[in-house]
N, C-alpha and C positions, 0 to 999 in steps of 0.2 A: 777771735771771739772761743771763750774756752769749750772745753766737750760738754762739761755737764748742761752749759748752757745756753749749745749748737742742741742738743741729742734729740728733743721736740721736735727738731721744727727741720731737723734728718728723718729722724724716723716719717715722720707726712709725707717729704719730698722722697724716703725710697721706698714707701707704699702707694705713692704716685706712681714713679716710676713703673713700677712694675705693674699694676696698673693698666698702665698707659703702651706695654710691652717694649720700654727698651730697655737691651741686651747690653750696659753699662764696660762688662768685660771683653766684648765684640770692639764695643768704642777704645780702648783704651787696649786695647790686645793681651790681653790678662783671660787666660785658664783659668772654665767657669770651676768651679767644688763638683767634687762629685757625688754623690749620695748611696747612701747603703740603706735606705729603704723611703717607699713614697708616699707617706702620710705627716701627718701635723707634727709627730718627732723627729723629721727629718735630720744628720748632723751629718754638716758638711767636711771633706777632708783635704785641706789647701794648709799646711801650717806655715808653706812659705811665702803667702801670700800677707806683709806687712805695708805701715803706712809707709816705707822708704818703696819699694818695692812702687805702691802703689804710683808714688811721688814721680820717680821716675817714667814710669809708664806716662803718668799724665802729662808731662813735661814732652815724653819723646812725643807723641801725638798730636798733643795740642801746639804745637808750636809753627806752625804754618797758618794758624787761624790762629795768634797770636795778634791784637792789634800793630804793634811796630809793622809785623811782618807780612798779618795780610794787606796793608793801606784801606783803600778803596774797596776792596773785597771784602772788607772783615762782616763777619758774619756773628754776628750780636748774639744771638738766641743759642747758637752754635759754639761759639765760646761757652756759659755760662753754661750750657749741657753740660762742655767738657771740667766745670770748675766741680757742677754736682756730683759729677759720674766717681770724680777723684777723689769729695769729703765723702760720700757715703761708701765707698769701696775702703777708703782708711780707716773708717770709724767702726769696730766687728760687731757694737750693736747695732748703727743703719744697717753695715755689710748682711747679716742675720736676719734686722725683719725683711730687707730688700729678696735677698734670698728664700727665704721663707713665704713672701708672698708670689714671688716669680713659680716656686718647686706649686702652693695650693691653685694659681693658675692654671697652669700646666694638668696638675691631676684634671681639676676642672673641664680645662677641654678636654683630655683625653675621657673624659667621661659622655662628654657629649657627645665626644666623637666615636664613642661606642654606645651612645644611646642610638646617633646617627645611622651606625651603623647593625644596629639591633630596628630601626626604624625603617631604615631599607631594605635587612632582609624580612624583617615582616610583609612588608609593601610588594620586592617580592613574590613572598610563598600567597600572599594576601592574591596577587596579580594570577600567579601561575595556576592556584586555585581554580579565580573564577576561570580563567583560562582553558584548565579542564573539564569546568561541569558545564560551560559557554560550548568546548566539542561534545560532552557525552549528549550533551541537549539533544545538539543537533545528530550527532550519531543516533541519539531515538529515533528525533523527527523520524530521517531517510528510512529509518527502519520503519517507524510508523507505514510511511509512504510504500513503501517497499511491501507490508501488508496490505495494505488498501488497495492498490493493485493487483495482484493474487489475488484476492478477494473478491474485487472488479472483473477477474479475468476469468477464474471459476463459475463467476453469476454466470457470465459471455454467456460461458461454455456448455452451465447446462441449461439452458436458452433456450440455447442453438440446435442441443438433442432433444430436449421436450419440442417442439418446433418442426426437427423432424424426423418425430418418430409419429407425430400427431400426424405430416403426411403421409405418411408410410402406411399411416392406421387409414386416413380416406384414401388412398390410390389401393386397396387390400378391398375397401368395403365396396369401392367404385365397381372394380372387380369382380366381388363379388354379384353384385347386382349386374353389372351385366353379365357374369356369366346365367344365370339365372330368367333375362332377357332372350337372350340366346333361346335358352331351352323351352323355354314358355314357346317363342316365336315356330320354333323346328318342331313344336309340342301343337301347335296349330297349325301349322302349314303338314301334316302328318294327315290330317284330323280333317281338313280342308281336301285333300286328295283322298280319301278313303271315299268322304262324299262321293268325289268325281265320280270317282268310279264305280262307286255305286248307282248313280244317278247315270252313268252312261248301261251301264250293261242294261240297266231298266231300258231306258231309250231303244236300246241294240234291240231286248227282247219283243215293247210293242213293235220295231219296227219289223222283225220276225214273225209276231203273230198278225198283224195287217197281212203281211202275205203269202202268210201261208195258211189262211183260211179254207178249211176243210177237211178235205179229208188226212189235213197229214199233221193234228190238232195233237195227238199225243202222243208221236216224239216229237213233237216241238216241244211238249212238256217236258220228254224225261230230258232234254238238252235244256232248257230253265232249269231246271232243276237243281242239273249239276252243276252251272252257272253257279247257283245259287249257295249249292252248301260250298260258294271256292270262297265266299264271302264268310271268314270267321271271325271271332268275338280278336282272336288276339293277336287281329293286324293294328288293332285301336289302344294302341300308344299306353302302355301304367301312367295313370297324374304321379306328381314324385309326391314321398310321405310328407305329413304333415304332422299337426300338433291335434293330439285328441279333440280336444273344439274346433280346431278349425275344419277336422275332418266329420266331425258330428254337422258342421254350416254346408260342408262341399260335400255333404256324399254325391258318390257316382252313383250311381243305379248300372249293373252287369249288366249283359245281353244272358240270354237265356241260351242251355248248355244247346239245345237243339234248338232251331232256326225253322221259322212255322215257312214250311214254300207255301206257296200262290200259284196257282194255275194265274191269276191277269197279273201282270207287269206290275202295274197303276193298283192296284191293293195291297200286295209285296211291299212297295213302295211306303203308301202312306202307311202298314202294319210299322215297317221299320225305321220311317224319319220319325216318329217324338221318340225312341227311345238313342236316336242320333244326336236329337238337338238340345235332349235333359244331357247327354254326357259334354255337349259341347257346353250350354250354361252353367251346371258343375264345374268347370278345367276354367270358365271364367271368373266362376265366380274366386278360387282358388288363388287363380293369378291378382285378384286385387286385393284378396286379403294379402295375399306372401306381400302385397308392395305396402300394404300399411304399416306393417309389422317393421317391413326395413328401414320405411321413413321414421318409423318412430326410434328406431334403436341409434339410428343417422342420428 
């Protein structure tokens, strides 16, 4: 077969071999060509690769695959692959097409690898960014939870403070009411004690008068007058200070500066009792008004 007749078939076979990624240089034990560029205009530097060199390499490598040598182990496809490698590499035009196709495939493979590397980097960066975003979101969530916890604690502390304050105010008001009750009770006790003393002195004077009827009347009156003068209006405790309107409602009549002295103790008590009774009623009204004002404030 001439070179002109075999050119088209070899070119097609060279392209097919390059597409199948078959390395004919390695198959025949030859060094692959070196390149000066990685583009479609690649030139190859291998001036010693001639038809004779390819023929010798083919004969050396394919000898054990020869039908006479292989015998029953003969591999027809392998034998034909060796022959195709020899024909393609021995033809300069077919070898140039084969080398160009291989370089193009290698360049595309490098581009795919580079693209895959970029995609991998992009995927890694995207994953890293997503991970950082997730971590930031988790951190923000934890910060929000911490702030919410602090707000809850502050609100609880505020409620406790207000509750304690209300409790202390209630206790203070209760102490004030208790103090006023004690003062009222003490004043009532003093008034009752005074009334008892007055009644007891009146009774004693009546008894003495009954025993001393007759000539000792004048002396008895002097003694009775001295005893009566012992009862002074200052011994009656003054009521607590009240508001002007309350003072107007609960005005307590004061005793006269000079207490009239009667020879008859019964008449003396009858004259003195209305004044004492008026003071007691006024004190009771003042106590009730103060109790109502205290309950209204509470």
